[in-house]
N, C-alpha and C positions, 0 to 999 in steps of 0.2 A: 565253539559252535554258535553260541548265542550272539557273540559279536558279529560273526560272519552273517548271521541271519538278519541282524539289524542293518548292516551295511547294504545288503542286497535287497532289502525290503523297503527302501526309501521311496519307491514309486518311480514311474516312467519319467516324471519331470526332473527328478534328481539325477537320473542316468544320462540326460541329454547334455551335450557340450554346453559350456557356459555361454557361448555366442548365441545358442538357440533358446536359452532360458531367459536372457535379458536383451535389451536393445532392439534394433530394427528388425532382426530376423524373427524374434518372437512376435513383434507387432504385425509383421507381414503374415505370419502363419495364423494369427488369431483373427485378423481383420479382413484379409484378402483371400486367404486360401484355407479357411477353416472347414468348408464343406465343398462338395463337388460343384454346386451351382454358384458358390462364391468364386470358385476357380474360373468357371466359364465367364461369369460377369466381369471379373478382373481382366481376363485375357481380352475380351471384347472391348472393354474400356481402354486398355492399353493400346490396342490396335487403332482405335479411333483417335486417340491422342497422337499416335505415331503419324497417321495420315494427315491430321491437321498441322502438326509440326513440320512435316515434310512439305506441305503446301505453302506454309508461311515462309519456310526457308527458300523454296524455289522462287516465290514471288518477291520476297524482300531482299534476298541476297544474290542468288544465282542469276536470275533474269533482270535484276534491278539495273537502272541506268544511274550512274554516279556523276557523270560529267555531261552537261548539255546547256545550251544557251536559253532554251525555253521549253515549254511543255510539248510543242509541236515537234521539236527535235527529239525529245524523249520518246514520243510515240513512233517516230520514224526509225529510231534505233531499235527499240523493242517495245511493242505495245502490250506485252504480257507481263512486264515486270513493274516494280515500284519506280516512281520517278523521284528519287532522292535529290537529284540535281535541282529540281524545282523547289524542293523544301529548302535547300541551302541558299538558293538565289533569292527566294521570297521570304526568308526567315523573319526579317524585320517587319515585313508587311503582315505576316501572319500574327506576330506578337503584338505589334504596335498599331496596326491598321493605318489610318491616315493621320495619326498623331504627328505633329511637327517633329522632325528629326532632332532639332536643337533642344527639344524639351523631353527627349526620351528618358533623361535622368530622373524625371519626376515619377514616371511609371516604375523604374527600377527601384527608386527610394521607397515608394509605397509598398512594393513587394518585400523588400528587405525589412521594413518596419513591421509588416504583418508577421513575417517569420520570427522576428525578435519578440513580438508580442505573444506569439503562440508557443514558442519553445518551452517556457516554464510548465506548460501543461503536460509535457512528456518527460519532465525531470522528476524522478521518484522522490527526491528529498525536499522538493518545494512544497510548502504548505499553502492552504487556502486557495486551491486551484479553481474552485467555483467562482471566487471573486475575480480571479485573473480572467476566466472565461467571460464573465459578465462585463468586465471592463473592456474586453476586446469587442464584444458585440455592441456595447453602448457608445464607445468613444472612437474606435478606429474608423468607422465610416465617415465621420466628419473630417478627420485628418486626411484620409485618402481622397475624399471628394474635393477638398481644396487643392491638394497636390495635383489632381487630374485637371480641374477646371480653372483654378486661379481666379484672378479678378479682385474686385473690391470686397472687403469684409465688413458685414454689418455687425452690430453689437452681439447678437446671438451667436454668430459664427465665431467671432473672436473669443467669446466665453468658452464655446465648445472646443475650439482649437487649443486654448490654454489648458483646459481640463484634460484633453487628450494627451498633450505632451507631459503633463504632470503624472498622469496615470501610467504612461509608457515608461517614464524614468523610474517611478516607484516599482512597477512590475519588474523591471530589469534589475534594480538593486535587490528586490525581494528574492528573485531567482538566484542571483549570485550568492547572497547570504545563505540561502537554503542549500546550495550545492557545496559551498566552501565551509560553512560553519554550522549547518543543520539548524538554522534559526530563521525566523521570519523578520521582516523589516521592522515591525513594531517592537518585537522583542529586542532587537539590536539597538534601536533608538532608546528604549527604556534603560537598557544596561549602560549605553554610552553616556547618557545624560544623568545617570544616577537617580532614576525615578522609582527604583524598586520599592522604597519605603512608603511611597504615596499610595493612596487608595486607587482602585481601578478607575473610578470616575475621574479623578484628577489626572491620571495617566492618559485616559482617553481624551480629555479636554486639551491637554498639552500637545498630544499627537495631532489633533484636529487643528490646533493653532499653527503647528509647523506646516501642515498640509495647506492651510489657507495662505500662509506666508509664501510658500513655494508657488502657489497659484498666482498670487499677486505679482511676484517677480516675473514669472513666465508671461503673464498678461501684458506687462509693460514692455517686455522684450519683443513680443510678437506684433505689437502695434506698428513697428517700423518694417515689418516683413510683408511684402506684397509680391505675389507671383503674377506673371503675365497671363491674361485671360486666354484660354483656349476654348474655342467653341466648335 
């Protein structure tokens, strides 16, 4: 009898089906339908969402114009729907504006480089993300600006372009090592070069020397790299 009493006295929560004690059903019951006014508010909110979704569906899908030569033809076919035909026809103009078509690759490359620069920030195993973010903010604008505008490079711009390329390469290697080996770039270099027995100061100086050598090589290479000026 005691056992029966314990089994039956576990409370209402224990007697509920497992689907209602854990998971989305419990979340809905506790957050949206816990009281009568929560039920009313939830129903009103769901109805508003339904109306908005139906309106967007009608405008963006049902009444939309997908094939047309221009916006005037879109309006003649159906003035109440979205003119996706215009988006498709004018896609390049929307993205690139009046930038010369032969130089669109420069815009594309700048976007790809930004994505490559930013990816390490979302990879959980990558270390020193603050430095990666600071490097993006400090150096990417110079690289992107030259890709966009081109023209002759003064000494300052050459220095910043070289630094940007070195930081981009270092960030990429740093991210790959973080994902594949759970190590930072400095840790990998110290291990690869057998510098573990040296003091931290000596290790830092050697790493800075490697960084300076990389910068010098990139600086020499970029001197012969000139892009057409786009104004």
